[in-house]
C-alpha positions in Angstrom: 43.2 15.7 64.5 41.2 15.0 61.8 38.1 13.3 61.4 38.3 9.5 59.8 37.6 9.8 56.1 33.9 8.4 55.1 33.2 5.5 52.8 32.5 7.0 49.1 30.3 4.2 48.3 28.2 4.2 51.7 27.9 8.3 51.4 26.3 7.8 47.9 23.5 4.6 49.0 22.6 7.0 51.8 22.1 10.1 49.6 20.3 7.7 46.9 18.1 6.3 50.0 17.1 9.5 51.0 16.2 10.7 47.8 14.0 8.0 47.3 12.2 8.3 50.1 11.7 12.0 49.5 10.5 11.4 46.0 8.4 8.4 47.1 5.1 10.2 48.3 4.9 12.4 45.0 5.8 9.9 42.7 3.0 9.0 40.2 3.2 6.8 36.8 0.5 7.5 34.1 -0.9 4.4 32.4 -1.2 4.2 29.1 -4.6 3.3 26.9 -3.5 -0.3 26.8 -3.2 -0.6 30.7 -6.4 1.2 31.4 -8.2 -1.1 29.2 -6.6 -4.0 30.7 -7.6 -2.4 34.3 -11.3 -1.7 33.1 -11.5 -5.3 31.9 -11.9 -4.6 28.0 -9.2 -7.2 27.3 -10.0 -9.7 29.6 -13.1 -11.8 28.0 -12.2 -14.9 29.1 -11.7 -14.0 33.1 -15.1 -11.8 32.9 -16.5 -15.2 31.5 -15.1 -17.4 34.0 -16.5 -15.1 36.8 -20.1 -16.0 35.6 -22.1 -18.6 37.2 -23.9 -21.7 35.1 -27.2 -19.8 35.4 -25.7 -16.6 34.2 -24.0 -18.1 31.1 -27.4 -19.9 29.8 -29.1 -16.8 30.2 -26.6 -14.7 28.6 -26.6 -17.3 25.8 -30.0 -17.4 25.4 -30.3 -13.5 24.9 -29.0 -13.3 20.9 -30.5 -16.0 19.1 -29.0 -15.8 15.8 -28.6 -18.1 12.6 -25.7 -19.1 10.7 -25.3 -17.2 7.6 -22.7 -19.1 5.3 -22.4 -16.4 2.7 -21.7 -14.0 5.1 -18.6 -15.4 5.7 -17.7 -15.7 2.0 -18.2 -12.1 1.7 -15.9 -11.2 4.5 -13.4 -13.2 3.0 -13.8 -11.4 -0.1 -13.5 -8.1 1.9 -10.2 -9.0 3.1 -8.6 -9.8 -0.1 -9.8 -6.6 -1.6 -9.3 -4.7 1.2 -5.4 -5.8 1.3 -4.7 -4.4 -2.1 -6.6 -1.1 -1.7 -4.8 -0.5 1.4 -1.4 -1.2 0.1 -2.3 1.7 -2.5 -3.7 3.9 0.0 -0.7 3.5 2.3 2.4 2.8 -0.3 3.2 0.1 2.4 3.1 -3.5 3.1 -0.2 -4.2 4.4 -1.9 -7.4 5.5 -5.5 -7.9 6.4 -6.9 -10.7 8.3 -10.2 -11.7 10.0 -9.7 -11.9 13.9 -13.2 -13.0 14.7 -16.9 -13.1 13.5 -19.5 -13.2 16.4 -22.9 -12.2 17.3 -23.9 -10.0 20.3 -26.3 -7.3 21.5 -25.6 -4.0 20.2 -25.9 -2.2 23.6 -23.3 -4.5 24.8 -20.9 -3.8 22.0 -21.1 0.1 22.7 -20.3 -0.8 26.5 -17.1 -2.7 25.1 -15.7 -0.3 22.5 -12.0 0.8 23.8 -12.1 4.3 23.8 -10.3 6.6 22.3 -11.7 5.3 18.9 -13.7 6.7 16.1 -16.7 5.1 15.2 -18.2 5.7 11.6 -21.8 5.6 10.8 -22.6 4.2 7.4 -26.0 3.8 5.5 -26.5 1.2 3.1 -28.6 2.9 0.6 -30.3 -0.2 -1.3 -31.3 -1.8 2.4 -32.2 1.5 3.4 -30.7 1.1 7.0 -27.0 1.7 9.0 -24.3 0.2 10.6 -21.0 0.9 12.2 -17.1 0.9 11.2 -14.9 1.4 14.4 -11.3 2.4 13.9 -9.3 1.7 16.9 -6.4 4.3 18.3 -3.8 1.8 17.2 -4.7 2.0 13.7 -5.5 5.9 13.7 -2.1 6.6 15.0 -0.4 4.2 12.4 -2.3 5.3 9.2 -1.5 9.0 10.2 2.3 8.1 10.9 2.4 6.3 7.3 0.4 8.8 5.5 2.5 12.1 6.8 6.1 10.3 6.1 7.0 8.4 9.3 9.8 6.7 9.2 9.6 2.6 8.6 10.7 0.5 11.3 9.6 2.7 14.2 6.4 2.1 16.2 3.8 4.6 15.6 3.8 7.1 18.8 0.6 7.3 20.6 -0.3 10.5 22.5 -3.1 9.5 24.9 -5.5 12.1 26.6 -6.1 14.4 23.9 -9.0 14.6 21.2 -8.2 13.7 17.8 -7.2 16.5 15.6 -8.8 17.9 12.4 -5.7 16.3 10.1 -6.2 13.1 12.0 -10.1 12.9 11.4 -9.5 13.9 7.7 -7.1 11.1 7.0 -8.7 8.8 9.1 -12.2 9.5 6.9 -10.0 9.0 4.0 -9.3 5.4 5.1 -12.7 4.7 6.1 -13.8 5.6 2.4 -11.5 3.2 1.1 -13.1 0.4 3.4 -16.7 1.4 2.8 -15.9 0.9 -1.2 -14.2 -2.2 -0.7 -17.4 -3.4 1.4 -19.6 -2.5 -1.6 -17.4 -4.5 -4.0 -17.5 -7.3 -1.8 -21.2 -7.8 -1.3 -21.8 -6.7 -5.2 -21.7 -10.3 -6.6 -24.5 -11.1 -4.1 -26.7 -8.1 -4.2 -25.9 -4.4 -5.4 -25.2 -2.3 -2.1 -23.8 1.2 -1.8 -22.2 1.6 1.8 -22.4 5.7 2.3 -20.4 7.4 4.8 -22.7 9.6 7.1 -20.6 11.0 10.0 -17.9 10.7 12.0 -18.4 10.0 16.3 -15.9 9.6 18.7 -18.5 9.0 21.6 -20.4 5.6 21.3 -23.5 7.3 22.6 -23.8 9.4 19.5 -23.2 6.4 17.2 -26.3 4.3 18.2 -27.9 3.0 15.3 -29.8 0.4 16.4 -31.7 -0.2 19.6 -29.4 -1.5 22.5 -31.2 -5.1 22.8 -31.2 -5.7 18.9 -29.0 -8.6 17.8 -25.8 -7.5 15.6 -22.7 -9.2 13.3 -19.4 -8.1 14.8 -16.5 -8.9 12.5 -12.9 -8.0 13.7 -10.4 -7.4 10.9 -6.4 -6.8 11.8 -4.4 -4.5 9.8 -0.8 -5.2 10.2 1.6 -2.7 8.5 5.2 -4.0 9.4 5.8 -3.4 13.0 2.6 -1.5 13.3 -1.0 -1.5 12.9 -4.4 -2.0 14.5 -8.3 -3.1 14.4 -11.1 -2.3 11.9 -14.3 -3.4 13.8 -17.4 -3.8 11.4 -21.0 -4.2 13.0 -24.2 -5.0 10.9 -27.4 -5.4 13.0 -29.5 -8.2 11.7 -32.2 -5.8 10.5 -29.7 -4.0 7.9 -29.0 -7.4 6.6 -32.7 -8.5 6.6 -33.5 -7.5 3.0 -30.8 -10.4 1.8 -31.2 -13.0 4.7 -32.4 -15.5 2.2 -29.2 -14.7 -0.1 -26.8 -15.1 3.0 -28.5 -18.4 4.0 -27.0 -20.0 0.7 -24.2 -22.4 0.7 -22.7 -21.3 -2.2 -23.1 -18.4 -4.6 -26.1 -19.2 -7.1 -27.9 -21.6 -4.7 -31.6 -21.4 -5.0 -32.3 -21.2 -1.5 -31.4 -24.6 -0.3 -33.6 -26.5 -2.6 -33.1 -30.0 -4.1 -33.9 -29.9 -8.0 -33.7 -33.4 -8.2 -36.1 -34.2 -5.3 -38.6 -31.1 -6.8 -38.5 -33.2 -10.1 -39.3 -36.3 -8.7 -41.9 -35.0 -6.4 -43.7 -33.4 -9.7 -43.4 -36.5 -11.4 -45.3 -38.6 -8.5 -48.0 -35.7 -8.3 -48.7 -36.0 -11.9 -49.4 -39.9 -11.5 -51.7 -39.2 -8.5 -55.3 -40.3 -8.7 -58.2 -37.6 -8.0 -61.8 -38.2 -7.7 -63.6 -35.3 -9.7 -67.3 -34.5 -8.8 -69.9 -33.1 -11.4 -72.0 -30.8 -10.0 -75.3 -30.4 -11.7 -77.1 -27.9 -9.3 -76.8 -26.7 -5.8 -80.1 -25.9 -3.7 -80.8 -24.8 -0.3 -83.6 -26.6 1.6 -85.0 -26.5 4.8 -83.8 -29.2 7.0 -87.2 -30.5 7.3 -87.6 -31.2 3.8 -84.4 -33.2 3.7 -85.3 -35.2 6.8 -88.7 -36.2 5.0 -87.2 -37.5 1.7 -88.1 -40.9 1.0 -86.8 -43.6 -1.6 -88.6 -42.5 -4.8 -88.9 -38.8 -4.2 -87.7 -36.5 -7.1 -85.9 -33.5 -6.6 -86.2 -30.9 -9.1 -83.3 -29.2 -10.7 -83.3 -25.6 -11.5 -81.0 -25.9 -14.2 -81.8 -25.9 -18.3 -81.0 -29.0 -20.0 -78.0 -27.6 -22.1 -76.6 -25.5 -19.1 -73.0 -25.8 -18.3 -72.0 -28.2 -15.0 -68.7 -27.6 -12.8 -66.2 -30.4 -11.8 -64.8 -29.8 -8.8 -62.1 -31.6 -6.3 -63.4 -31.7 -2.8 -64.5 -28.2 -2.3 -62.4 -26.6 -5.3 -64.0 -25.8 -8.4 -61.6 -26.6 -11.2 -63.6 -26.7 -14.8 -66.7 -25.9 -16.3 -68.0 -28.6 -18.7 -71.0 -29.6 -20.5 -72.9 -32.7 -20.0 -73.8 -35.4 -22.8 -73.6 -38.8 -23.4 -70.8 -41.3 -25.1 -71.5 -45.2 -25.4 -74.7 -45.1 -23.4 -72.7 -43.6 -20.5 -73.2 -39.9 -19.2 -70.0 -37.6 -20.1 -69.0 -34.4 -19.8 -66.8 -32.3 -22.0 -64.4 -29.8 -20.4 -65.2 -26.2 -22.1 -62.9 -24.1 -20.0 -60.7 -23.7 -16.6 -62.3 -21.9 -13.6 -59.7 -19.3 -12.3 -59.1 -19.0 -8.8 -60.7 -15.3 -8.8 -63.7 -16.6 -10.4 -64.9 -19.5 -7.8 -63.7 -17.2 -4.6 -65.6 -14.3 -5.8 -68.6 -16.6 -6.3 
């Protein structure tokens, strides 16, 4: 007698189940950088904010006090237009640059939130004698390297996680940083001459500290799209770096005279010219004992220690204005102004 034949489908299912059970304890899936960032909370800004209490939000909002800089937004808009053209010439590809956001935050908070791996370029502004940061994320790094080395269009750039950047990648990214810094200089030039000079390239945020961790900074996130690939460029400028041109950045439009109203200034100047002032003619000044002053009676005379033709001083309150000569005109005492007293003269006296 022969044994009954087994069902082939059932046998195949049992073998597959045994194989999965044997491989289950040893199977482990490798997470990519996007999943790691999401797991660590870098991409979940809204979730982190919702977990804060009301008091924590109030305290966090008061940590960074910043004023709006209208002209800085115009500079960034100009940077986007210039950078789009420059990157098209740099990559020989269709490149679109847009502004994701402009925000203010503490320098230390930004360093803690930088998604790694990334390249942090430290640059110096020669005219302002201070520093800033330019951060290129890994997605844009791999995209630029792929484009410059002749990668095929229509395919996403390959990302290899868990290894340091090679010398070729660093060199190509430095060329990209040079293009961005040159365009940043051109964007600021209509407002104020500025030369953004590349200092060094870091991959560890701790080595890219260009300001105190508690200092306030302005962060501008730029999105670079090259067909089906791209990434982000983050520009970080501490408020201390922008301090030399803060008055220019407060303007509402180019050429504004720091918010002043010329019509109101003219009206105020005209009204001041019609204001009446009381001028005192000071013939002489003497220092007398208090007892002598209290003993003065009607009819007493005070002798002036001034010669008859000596010049007198015209004052408005406590401020000497003119030096004049005393005389008469139509049976009235009069003075004729000889010269104006400068501020240094009466302050020194």
